GUMILO-639054 format. One line per field, with one value per atom (N, C-alpha, C, O): atom name; residue in one letter; y, x, z. Coordinates in pm, 1 decimal. Layout:
<atoms>
site	CA	...
code	A	...
yy	Y	...
xx	X	...
zz	Z	...
</atoms>
This chain:
<atoms>
site	N	CA	C	O	N	CA	C	O	N	CA	C	O	N	CA	C	O	N	CA	C	O	N	CA	C	O	N	CA	C	O	N	CA	C	O	N	CA	C	O	N	CA	C	O	N	CA	C	O	N	CA	C	O	N	CA	C	O	N	CA	C	O	N	CA	C	O	N	CA	C	O	N	CA	C	O	N	CA	C	O	N	CA	C	O	N	CA	C	O	N	CA	C	O	N	CA	C	O	N	CA	C	O	N	CA	C	O	N	CA	C	O	N	CA	C	O	N	CA	C	O	N	CA	C	O	N	CA	C	O	N	CA	C	O	N	CA	C	O	N	CA	C	O	N	CA	C	O	N	CA	C	O	N	CA	C	O	N	CA	C	O	N	CA	C	O	N	CA	C	O	N	CA	C	O	N	CA	C	O	N	CA	C	O	N	CA	C	O	N	CA	C	O	N	CA	C	O	N	CA	C	O	N	CA	C	O	N	CA	C	O	N	CA	C	O	N	CA	C	O	N	CA	C	O	N	CA	C	O	N	CA	C	O	N	CA	C	O	N	CA	C	O	N	CA	C	O	N	CA	C	O	N	CA	C	O	N	CA	C	O	N	CA	C	O	N	CA	C	O	N	CA	C	O	N	CA	C	O	N	CA	C	O	N	CA	C	O	N	CA	C	O	N	CA	C	O	N	CA	C	O	N	CA	C	O	N	CA	C	O	N	CA	C	O	N	CA	C	O	N	CA	C	O	N	CA	C	O	N	CA	C	O	N	CA	C	O	N	CA	C	O	N	CA	C	O	N	CA	C	O	N	CA	C	O	N	CA	C	O	N	CA	C	O	N	CA	C	O	N	CA	C	O	N	CA	C	O	N	CA	C	O	N	CA	C	O	N	CA	C	O	N	CA	C	O	N	CA	C	O	N	CA	C	O	N	CA	C	O	N	CA	C	O	N	CA	C	O	N	CA	C	O	N	CA	C	O	N	CA	C	O	N	CA	C	O	N	CA	C	O	N	CA	C	O	N	CA	C	O	N	CA	C	O	N	CA	C	O	N	CA	C	O	N	CA	C	O	N	CA	C	O	N	CA	C	O	N	CA	C	O	N	CA	C	O	N	CA	C	O	N	CA	C	O	N	CA	C	O	N	CA	C	O	N	CA	C	O	N	CA	C	O	N	CA	C	O	N	CA	C	O	N	CA	C	O	N	CA	C	O	N	CA	C	O	N	CA	C	O	N	CA	C	O	N	CA	C	O
code	M	M	M	M	V	V	V	V	K	K	K	K	S	S	S	S	A	A	A	A	K	K	K	K	V	V	V	V	F	F	F	F	M	M	M	M	S	S	S	S	T	T	T	T	V	V	V	V	I	I	I	I	G	G	G	G	I	I	I	I	F	F	F	F	F	F	F	F	V	V	V	V	M	M	M	M	L	L	L	L	F	F	F	F	A	A	A	A	S	S	S	S	L	L	L	L	A	A	A	A	M	M	M	M	A	A	A	A	A	A	A	A	E	E	E	E	A	A	A	A	A	A	A	A	A	A	A	A	G	G	G	G	S	S	S	S	I	I	I	I	D	D	D	D	Y	Y	Y	Y	T	T	T	T	K	K	K	K	A	A	A	A	I	I	I	I	V	V	V	V	L	L	L	L	A	A	A	A	S	S	S	S	S	S	S	S	V	V	V	V	I	I	I	I	A	A	A	A	A	A	A	A	G	G	G	G	L	L	L	L	A	A	A	A	V	V	V	V	G	G	G	G	F	F	F	F	G	G	G	G	A	A	A	A	I	I	I	I	G	G	G	G	A	A	A	A	G	G	G	G	M	M	M	M	G	G	G	G	M	M	M	M	G	G	G	G	Q	Q	Q	Q	G	G	G	G	L	L	L	L	G	G	G	G	G	G	G	G	A	A	A	A	T	T	T	T	T	T	T	T	A	A	A	A	V	V	V	V	G	G	G	G	R	R	R	R	N	N	N	N	P	P	P	P	D	D	D	D	A	A	A	A	Q	Q	Q	Q	G	G	G	G	K	K	K	K	I	I	I	I	M	M	M	M	L	L	L	L	T	T	T	T	M	M	M	M	M	M	M	M	V	V	V	V	G	G	G	G	L	L	L	L	A	A	A	A	M	M	M	M	I	I	I	I	E	E	E	E	S	S	S	S	V	V	V	V	A	A	A	A	I	I	I	I	Y	Y	Y	Y	A	A	A	A	L	L	L	L	V	V	V	V	I	I	I	I	A	A	A	A	L	L	L	L	V	V	V	V	V	V	V	V	L	L	L	L	Y	Y	Y	Y	A	A	A	A	N	N	N	N	P	P	P	P	L	L	L	L	L	L	L	L	K	K	K	K	L	L	L	L	I	I	I	I	Q	Q	Q	Q
yy	12494.3	12396.8	12335.2	12323.7	12295.7	12230.9	12330.9	12296.4	12454.5	12555.6	12586.2	12602.5	12594.3	12621.6	12504.7	12526.1	12381.2	12265.5	12267.5	12233.7	12307.4	12316.7	12425.0	12405.7	12537.7	12646.1	12601.3	12629.9	12531.7	12483.4	12384.8	12395.6	12288.7	12188.2	12250.9	12212.4	12345.8	12410.6	12492.9	12501.5	12553.1	12626.8	12533.4	12563.8	12420.1	12322.9	12268.9	12256.4	12237.0	12186.0	12292.8	12262.5	12417.3	12526.0	12544.0	12560.8	12540.4	12552.7	12435.8	12453.9	12316.0	12199.3	12217.8	12189.4	12265.2	12283.8	12394.8	12384.5	12499.8	12606.3	12552.1	12580.9	12473.5	12415.7	12317.1	12310.8	12239.6	12143.0	12212.3	12174.4	12314.1	12380.8	12464.8	12481.8	12517.2	12591.6	12499.9	12537.3	12380.0	12286.9	12240.9	12220.2	12224.2	12187.8	12300.2	12274.8	12423.4	12536.3	12547.2	12576.8	12523.4	12527.3	12414.6	12432.7	12299.2	12188.1	12219.1	12182.2	12286.6	12323.8	12426.1	12420.0	12519.1	12615.5	12546.7	12581.8	12449.8	12378.3	12300.2	12288.6	12246.5	12171.8	12264.8	12225.1	12388.6	12483.3	12536.7	12562.6	12553.7	12606.3	12495.0	12378.6	12532.1	12433.1	12377.9	12278.9	12438.6	12394.5	12299.4	12326.2	12187.6	12088.0	12101.5	12076.7	12140.5	12160.1	12042.8	12055.3	11931.1	11819.0	11769.8	11745.3	11755.7	11707.3	11807.0	11766.6	11935.1	12036.7	12036.2	12055.4	12014.1	12010.1	11888.5	11898.1	11774.3	11653.8	11672.5	11632.8	11732.5	11755.7	11853.9	11832.5	11961.5	12058.5	11995.4	12019.7	11914.9	11846.4	11747.0	11727.7	11683.4	11589.2	11659.8	11608.2	11776.8	11853.2	11896.7	11890.4	11940.1	11981.5	11861.4	11872.2	11747.3	11627.0	11580.8	11538.9	11588.0	11547.7	11639.6	11592.9	11768.8	11863.0	11840.0	11845.5	11814.1	11787.2	11656.6	11648.2	11554.0	11425.7	11439.4	11389.1	11506.8	11524.4	11616.0	11591.0	11720.6	11813.8	11748.2	11762.1	11675.6	11610.4	11495.8	11470.9	11426.0	11320.4	11375.4	11316.6	11488.1	11549.5	11606.5	11596.5	11666.0	11720.2	11607.7	11619.4	11499.1	11386.4	11323.4	11292.1	11304.9	11245.9	11338.1	11291.5	11466.3	11561.3	11563.3	11567.2	11560.8	11558.8	11429.3	11431.2	11317.3	11189.0	11181.9	11131.0	11233.5	11234.0	11324.7	11291.1	11436.8	11527.9	11465.4	11478.3	11397.5	11331.2	11216.0	11195.7	11141.3	11030.7	11078.4	11022.2	11182.4	11236.5	11297.5	11284.9	11363.1	11420.6	11313.3	11328.0	11205.0	11094.1	11027.3	10989.5	11012.7	10948.4	11033.0	10980.4	11162.4	11247.7	11253.8	11262.0	11249.9	11246.4	11115.8	11115.2	11005.4	10876.4	10867.9	10814.8	10919.4	10917.7	11009.8	10979.4	11121.1	11211.3	11148.5	11176.3	11063.9	10998.6	10877.7	10849.3	10806.6	10685.0	10681.0	10617.5	10746.6	10751.2	10615.3	10597.7	10519.8	10388.4	10311.8	10223.6	10343.8	10271.9	10342.6	10320.0	10427.3	10506.9	10421.0	10453.4	10314.6	10229.6	10168.0	10171.8	10110.9	10049.9	10154.0	10131.4	10266.9	10372.5	10426.2	10447.6	10447.9	10501.5	10402.9	10443.1	10273.5	10173.1	10169.4	10166.9	10169.0	10168.9	10297.1	10293.7	10409.7	10536.9	10538.1	10584.7	10487.4	10486.9	10399.5	10436.7	10283.9	10197.2	10266.4	10261.1	10330.5	10403.6	10518.9	10541.1	10592.8	10703.2	10653.6	10719.7	10538.4	10481.5	10443.5	10462.6	10390.3	10355.8	10481.2	10482.2	10585.2	10710.8	10771.5	10823.9	10765.1	10822.6	10749.6	10808.0	10621.8	10548.6	10607.0	10595.6	10669.2	10733.6	10848.2	10863.0	10928.0	11037.9	10984.7	11044.1	10873.8	10814.7	10759.4	10772.0	10697.8	10650.1	10766.5	10754.8	10877.7	10995.7	11045.7	11085.6	11043.8	11084.6	10989.9	11034.7	10861.2	10763.7	10785.0	10780.3	10808.3	10834.8	10960.8	10964.1	11064.0	11188.2	11166.2	11220.3	11088.9	11062.7	10979.9	11001.5	10885.5	10807.1	10895.9	10884.7	10983.7	11073.8	11168.2	11200.5	11213.0	11306.5	11239.8	11291.2	11126.1	11070.9	10946.7	10916.7	10874.7	10756.0	10767.2	10674.9	10879.3	10910.1	10817.8	10821.0	10736.0	10646.7	10719.1	10663.9	10839.5	10913.2	10966.6	10988.9	10987.1	11039.7	10939.3	10979.0	10810.6	10709.1	10711.5	10672.5	10756.5	10757.2	10872.1	10861.5	10981.4	11099.5	11116.6	11213.2	11028.9	11046.1	10991.2	10998.8
xx	2159.0	2138.0	1999.5	1928.1	1961.5	1832.8	1720.1	1616.6	1740.1	1636.9	1615.5	1501.4	1722.3	1707.5	1640.2	1565.0	1665.7	1599.1	1450.4	1368.2	1415.2	1273.4	1203.8	1091.1	1269.6	1212.2	1195.2	1092.7	1294.1	1286.2	1171.3	1093.4	1160.3	1054.3	916.7	822.4	902.7	772.1	736.7	619.4	835.1	810.2	766.6	672.6	833.9	797.5	657.2	578.8	624.7	491.4	386.1	278.2	416.6	323.0	297.3	182.8	403.3	387.2	305.9	222.2	330.4	253.7	104.0	21.8	68.9	-72.1	-135.4	-251.8	-60.6	-113.8	-143.7	-248.9	-51.2	-74.8	-190.2	-268.4	-201.8	-309.1	-444.3	-535.8	-458.2	-586.5	-618.8	-735.8	-516.9	-541.6	-595.6	-686.5	-539.7	-590.5	-731.1	-812.2	-762.4	-898.6	-996.3	-1108.6	-954.8	-1041.3	-1064.8	-1175.8	-960.2	-976.6	-1067.6	-1145.7	-1058.5	-1145.8	-1291.1	-1382.1	-1312.9	-1449.7	-1506.4	-1624.4	-1424.1	-1469.4	-1501.9	-1599.0	-1421.2	-1444.4	-1575.1	-1646.4	-1606.4	-1731.2	-1850.9	-1955.7	-1836.6	-1947.3	-1966.4	-2079.7	-1859.8	-1868.4	-1885.7	-1904.0	-1879.8	-1898.9	-1766.6	-1767.1	-1654.1	-1523.9	-1463.6	-1464.9	-1410.6	-1351.4	-1199.3	-1135.2	-1143.3	-998.8	-930.2	-815.5	-997.1	-942.2	-810.3	-714.4	-806.0	-683.4	-569.0	-454.8	-598.3	-495.5	-443.7	-324.5	-533.5	-491.6	-402.7	-302.1	-440.1	-358.4	-221.5	-120.2	-217.8	-88.9	-2.3	118.0	-63.4	12.7	63.8	177.4	-19.6	24.4	135.2	225.1	129.5	234.5	367.6	472.2	363.8	486.5	545.0	666.3	460.2	507.2	565.0	669.9	496.2	544.7	677.6	766.1	692.6	819.4	932.5	1042.5	906.5	1008.3	1048.2	1166.3	948.7	979.0	1055.9	1146.7	1019.8	1089.5	1236.2	1323.6	1263.2	1402.1	1475.7	1591.5	1409.3	1473.1	1511.9	1625.5	1416.8	1447.9	1546.3	1630.0	1537.0	1634.5	1774.7	1870.3	1787.5	1919.6	1972.0	2091.3	1883.8	1927.2	1976.0	2081.2	1899.7	1939.5	2069.3	2156.3	2082.1	2205.8	2324.6	2433.3	2305.6	2414.8	2459.5	2579.2	2363.2	2399.6	2471.2	2568.5	2423.1	2488.4	2628.6	2720.1	2645.5	2780.1	2874.2	2990.9	2825.0	2908.3	2954.4	3070.8	2863.1	2901.9	2998.6	3093.1	2975.7	3066.0	3205.4	3304.2	3213.7	3345.3	3415.3	3536.8	3338.9	3398.7	3456.2	3566.4	3380.6	3429.5	3551.2	3644.4	3550.4	3664.6	3790.1	3898.4	3777.1	3895.9	3949.3	4070.3	3859.4	3904.3	3977.7	4080.7	3923.4	3987.9	4124.5	4219.5	4134.3	4264.1	4362.4	4481.4	4314.5	4402.7	4456.9	4569.8	4376.6	4421.6	4511.0	4603.8	4481.4	4557.8	4586.5	4511.8	4691.8	4721.0	4754.6	4741.3	4797.6	4832.3	4709.2	4721.8	4590.7	4468.2	4391.6	4271.9	4460.1	4392.7	4324.4	4213.6	4386.9	4329.5	4196.3	4099.5	4191.6	4067.9	3959.3	3842.1	3999.6	3901.4	3843.3	3722.5	3927.5	3879.1	3787.6	3686.9	3821.1	3735.8	3598.2	3495.7	3597.2	3470.3	3392.3	3270.1	3461.9	3395.8	3332.5	3219.7	3403.7	3350.2	3225.4	3129.0	3227.3	3109.2	2993.2	2879.4	3021.7	2917.3	2861.3	2740.3	2946.3	2898.5	2811.7	2715.3	2845.8	2762.7	2624.9	2524.1	2620.5	2491.4	2409.8	2288.1	2475.4	2405.6	2352.4	2241.0	2429.9	2387.4	2266.5	2187.5	2251.9	2135.1	2005.8	1901.8	2009.2	1889.6	1845.2	1726.1	1938.6	1904.1	1852.9	1763.4	1908.9	1862.6	1721.4	1639.4	1691.8	1555.5	1457.2	1346.9	1495.4	1407.9	1383.8	1272.3	1486.7	1470.3	1377.3	1293.9	1390.3	1302.6	1158.0	1068.0	1134.6	998.3	943.2	827.1	1025.3	979.9	946.4	847.2	1026.1	998.0	871.4	795.8	848.2	724.4	603.6	502.3	614.3	502.5	477.3	361.9	580.7	562.9	513.2	422.4	571.6	546.3	458.8	400.2	447.8	361.8	268.0	257.0	201.8	119.4	-1.8	-85.6	-13.3	-128.8	-258.1	-366.2	-250.3	-370.8	-445.9	-566.8	-377.7	-444.8	-545.3	-643.8	-521.4	-614.8	-744.1	-849.0	-738.1	-856.5	-951.3	-1071.1	-900.3	-984.9	-1036.3	-1107.8	-1003.7	-1048.1	-1183.4	-1233.3
zz	13850.0	13744.6	13755.4	13655.7	13875.7	13894.9	13872.3	13815.3	13916.7	13898.8	13751.0	13707.6	13673.8	13531.1	13459.9	13364.8	13504.0	13444.3	13475.8	13390.6	13599.1	13634.5	13553.0	13507.5	13534.6	13455.2	13310.6	13248.8	13256.2	13118.1	13101.3	13006.5	13192.9	13180.9	13199.7	13130.6	13290.7	13307.8	13184.6	13148.3	13120.0	12996.3	12885.1	12811.6	12872.1	12768.3	12792.8	12698.7	12916.5	12948.3	12922.0	12871.0	12956.4	12928.8	12780.4	12738.4	12701.0	12555.4	12501.1	12412.7	12554.0	12510.7	12536.6	12449.5	12655.8	12687.4	12604.7	12566.1	12577.2	12491.7	12352.5	12295.5	12297.8	12164.6	12167.0	12072.1	12275.1	12285.1	12289.6	12216.4	12375.3	12387.5	12264.9	12230.6	12198.8	12075.7	11967.0	11892.9	11957.5	11856.3	11890.3	11800.0	12019.6	12057.5	12027.0	11983.4	12049.4	12017.7	11867.6	11823.3	11790.1	11644.4	11597.8	11504.4	11661.6	11625.1	11660.1	11586.0	11772.7	11809.7	11712.1	11677.3	11668.1	11567.9	11436.2	11369.2	11400.0	11274.6	11281.4	11181.7	11399.4	11413.8	11403.3	11352.4	11451.2	11445.1	11303.8	11263.3	11228.6	11092.8	10991.5	11027.2	10865.9	10760.6	10707.9	10634.7	10742.8	10694.4	10796.2	10916.3	10746.9	10833.9	10831.8	10729.7	10944.2	10956.2	11024.7	11067.4	11035.9	11111.4	11052.9	11126.1	10921.9	10859.2	10877.4	10899.5	10868.6	10888.1	11031.2	11054.9	11125.9	11266.2	11291.3	11361.4	11233.8	11250.8	11187.2	11244.8	11069.2	11003.4	11082.4	11097.6	11132.8	11211.7	11341.0	11381.6	11405.1	11527.1	11497.2	11579.1	11379.9	11341.5	11321.4	11360.5	11260.8	11240.1	11374.5	11394.6	11464.8	11597.0	11672.8	11736.3	11665.7	11734.4	11677.0	11751.5	11545.6	11483.8	11528.2	11558.0	11532.6	11577.9	11722.5	11756.7	11808.2	11948.3	11965.2	12047.8	11886.7	11898.0	11860.5	11931.0	11750.4	11708.4	11806.6	11840.2	11852.0	11945.2	12076.4	12121.8	12138.6	12265.4	12246.3	12333.1	12133.5	12106.2	12092.5	12143.1	12024.4	12007.8	12138.8	12167.5	12218.5	12348.0	12438.9	12501.7	12445.8	12530.0	12484.2	12565.5	12353.9	12301.4	12324.9	12359.1	12307.3	12330.5	12475.1	12503.7	12566.7	12708.3	12745.6	12821.0	12692.9	12721.3	12665.3	12730.2	12543.6	12484.5	12562.4	12582.3	12605.4	12682.7	12813.4	12851.3	12882.2	13006.8	12980.4	13056.6	12873.9	12841.0	12807.2	12854.4	12725.1	12688.9	12809.3	12824.4	12894.1	13014.8	13106.0	13159.1	13123.8	13206.1	13145.0	13216.0	13012.9	12946.6	12956.6	12982.2	12937.1	12946.2	13088.7	13109.7	13186.4	13325.4	13355.1	13422.6	13303.8	13327.8	13259.9	13317.5	13139.2	13069.3	13140.6	13147.9	13192.9	13267.1	13394.0	13434.3	13457.1	13579.6	13552.3	13628.0	13442.3	13412.1	13261.9	13187.5	13216.2	13072.4	13010.9	12889.8	13092.2	13038.1	12989.2	12904.2	13041.2	13004.3	12893.0	12875.4	12818.8	12716.8	12610.2	12567.6	12567.2	12462.5	12503.6	12427.7	12624.3	12673.0	12696.2	12666.0	12749.7	12777.2	12647.0	12637.1	12548.4	12420.5	12349.9	12291.6	12354.4	12291.7	12357.7	12289.7	12489.1	12561.6	12535.5	12521.2	12529.2	12502.4	12364.3	12348.5	12264.0	12127.7	12116.8	12050.0	12182.0	12181.2	12251.9	12205.1	12363.1	12435.9	12355.2	12355.9	12285.6	12202.6	12087.1	12048.6	12032.6	11925.8	11979.5	11911.4	12100.1	12160.4	12190.9	12172.6	12236.4	12264.5	12135.3	12132.6	12029.9	11902.0	11845.5	11771.4	11880.3	11831.2	11885.8	11820.9	12003.3	12057.8	11967.1	11939.9	11921.0	11830.5	11696.8	11636.8	11650.2	11524.4	11540.8	11449.8	11656.4	11681.3	11682.5	11629.0	11742.3	11743.3	11601.1	11567.5	11518.3	11378.7	11304.1	11225.4	11327.5	11261.6	11303.4	11219.4	11431.2	11478.8	11414.0	11373.4	11403.9	11341.9	11194.5	11145.6	11123.7	10982.9	10965.0	10870.3	11055.1	11048.5	11073.4	11004.4	11171.7	11201.7	11085.2	11057.0	11017.4	10907.2	10779.4	10714.2	10743.0	10610.8	10608.3	10504.3	10716.4	10721.4	10840.9	10921.7	10850.9	10967.2	10973.6	10883.4	11077.7	11087.1	11123.1	11102.6	11175.5	11213.4	11092.2	11099.8	10982.1	10863.1	10806.6	10744.4	10827.6	10779.5	10859.3	10808.1	10983.4	11068.3	11038.6	11065.2	10984.1	10965.6	10823.6	10796.8	10733.7	10595.3	10570.2	10458.0
</atoms>
């Protein structure tokens, strides 16, 4: 489990650096030529950032919900009389976990549609 997480994170970091250096290379080419691709690079980076924000938000929320549901089902299996209290606490916890995914979606929508970086490059 730990090895696969390390491989996943190193892959994500590698992809991030490839995208970063590719955008820097494209910006250097744009500076040498007469066409300015700065706005296109910012828009493309915004789309990538929005996708990563929603993706990581959904992954984190999914993992948290899975652990919460697993703990709740184990607790109900051990003590069926406390099912009402456990379910109430679980539902409140799941709502809090889901808010993380909603925050990631809000950040992605802000980056896509109300991008503050576009005002700097015009």
